[in-house]
N, C-alpha and C positions, 0 to 999 in steps of 0.2 A: 472581453473575459465577462463569464458571468460571475454575478455577486452573490452570494448565499446570506440568507440571515443570522439577527442574531439569535432566534430561538435557534439554528440549526448546528447554530456552535456553543450557545449552553447545554443544546444536546451531548454533542461531543464533548466538553466537560463535566458528564454527569457519568458517560464512559469510562473516560480515564481515572476520575474519583473511583468510581465501583474497582476497576484494576486497581488502583492503591489499594484499598481494602482485602480486595479478592486476587493478588497475584499470585494465580498458579496458569499453567503450564496447557490446561484447558480453556481458559478464558483468551489465552493467548492464540490458538488455535484459530478462535471464532476472533481473532480480530486479522488474523493471518486472512480466515474466507474471506472476511467481506472486501479488504482489501486487492484478491486475486479478482473475485467476482468484480467490481469497482474497476479494474484494469481492463475490461472486457468491452468498456464503453469509449474508452478512448479512439477517438480515429487514428486511423492508420498513416493516415499522412503526418502524425508527432512520431515515431516508432523512426531508428534510422535502419532496423530494421525488418522485415519481413511483419506482418499479425500473428503468421505460423507459427514465425522463431520465436514470436513474442510467448506465443501457447505453450511452444516445448517447452521454454525455460521455465515458466510458471509451474505446468504440470511438473516438470522433474523438482524444483522447490515444494510445490505440494506435497507431492509424497513423502518427502527429508519432514517436512512439518505435521505430515499426519504419523510418522513412526516416531521422531526422537527429537525433530527442528533442529538436528547435528548442524552449530557452527561450521566447524569442519569437512562437512559434506555442502553446508550448503555454499561457504569460500570459493567449491570449485568451480560449481553452477554460475557464482558472481564473478570469478578472472574469465573463464569460459565466455559470458556474457561481454563485459565489459572488453572481453580480446575482439568476438565480433563486430563489436560497434565502433573500436577501434578502427577495424581492415576497412572500415566504410568512413570513415570520420571522425576527424580529429577533436578529443575533448576540447580541447579550447573553442571550440564554431561549436560544440553542442552546447557549454554553456553560455555560450553570447544567443544563444535561440533560447529565448522562456520556452514556449510550448513542447521544444526537445527535451531537455534540459528537466520537466516536470513530467513529463511520459516518463525517462529515461529514471527518473527517480522512483515514481512510482512501482518500477519492475525491479531498484536495488533494496525497495523496502521490503520485501518478501525476498529477495537472494541475502538473507541476513540475519542474523542472531544472536540479539544484545542483549536478552533476557536476565543476562547473569547480575547486567549494569546496576551498583545499587541504590542510583539517582534516580531511577525508573525514568531517564531521557526517551529511553527506551519507549518506550508508549506515548510519550510526548510525541516522538519521530513517526514512528505508524500511524498513528489517529491524525494531530493537526497540520503534520508537514501534507501527508497523502491529499490527506481534506483540502489543504491549501491548494496541490499540484491538480486534483480534480477542478477545482473552480476557476484554476488560469486557465486549466483545457475545454472552459467550456461544455461540462458535463455536467444536465440540469440538475438542480436543487431537489426536484420530486424523486430523479432515479436515488440520488445517496439516501434522501429520506427513509424510501423505499428502500435499501440496503440496510441502514441504520434499525427500523423496525425486524427486518428479516434476523437479522445476528443480535440484535441493542432490544428489541420490542419490552422485556420484562425489566430493562433499566432505564429506559427515556420515559415508560408509563405510554408506550403505544401498542402493547400485542394486549389482545385479547382472549 
């Protein structure tokens, strides 16, 4: 497992703090785009279904996120995705395999909109858990930093 630096996690905390102060749909869309792009770096061997199928589900979810992030529409895609992977492998077995579980979680985060959660737990799940799962999947820190700079450079102070 790759081990991310404390500096990276401090930058994640800054993004979360920013979101807490600027809780709006536009910023949420940025987070989702960051997460969707991060999925592209996950090795296909960790997914239960093909990377093309993953791309389909993420693309369909991104269309919803670009429009209004409808929780109902995302739930339909979520159910379709979970049914598809469950046809090939029982969830119990997926949950027992840390890499498969992490890859599945990275996709599931995009297929859900819990933005109305008053505790903002949604944002912690979005950012912290996504990063934790990417770390488990050995995605290099420099890739994550590059994505963070691309989407959140003005917040973490790395955008020129």
